[in-house]
C-alpha positions in Angstrom: 0.0 0.0 0.0 1.3 3.4 -0.9 2.0 5.9 1.8 -0.6 8.4 0.4 -3.3 5.7 0.6 -2.3 4.7 4.1 -2.4 8.3 5.4 -5.8 8.8 3.8 -7.2 5.6 5.4 -5.8 6.5 8.8 -7.2 10.0 8.6 -10.6 8.7 7.6 -10.6 6.2 10.5 -9.6 8.9 13.0 -12.2 11.3 11.7 -15.0 8.7 11.9 -13.9 7.7 15.4 -13.9 11.4 16.5 -17.4 11.8 15.0 -18.7 8.7 16.8 -17.2 9.9 20.1 -18.6 13.4 19.6 -22.0 12.0 19.0 -21.7 9.7 22.0 -20.9 12.6 24.4 -23.6 14.8 22.9 -21.9 17.5 20.9 -23.9 19.7 18.6 -25.3 18.0 15.5 -23.5 20.3 13.1 -20.1 19.5 14.6 -20.7 15.7 14.4 -21.9 16.1 10.8 -18.8 18.1 9.9 -16.6 15.4 11.3 -18.5 12.7 9.5 -18.4 14.5 6.1 -14.7 15.1 6.6 -14.2 11.4 7.2 -16.2 10.6 4.1 -14.2 12.9 1.9 -11.0 11.5 3.3 -12.2 7.9 2.7 -13.2 8.8 -0.9 -9.8 10.4 -1.5 -8.0 7.3 -0.1 -10.2 5.0 -2.3 -9.4 7.2 -5.4 -5.7 7.1 -4.6 -5.8 3.4 -4.2 -7.5 2.9 -7.5 -5.2 5.2 -9.4 
């Protein structure tokens, strides 16, 4: 696995874990959504880098 893909996957996992934790402790919905969207964009970028 290339380093760029690995960094993207790790970033996506960390952002999704942060979103889950933020939702669990009751943060505002917009903050949790922002973390989730950021994780999704990072995961999509990692998938695209993996395919290319």
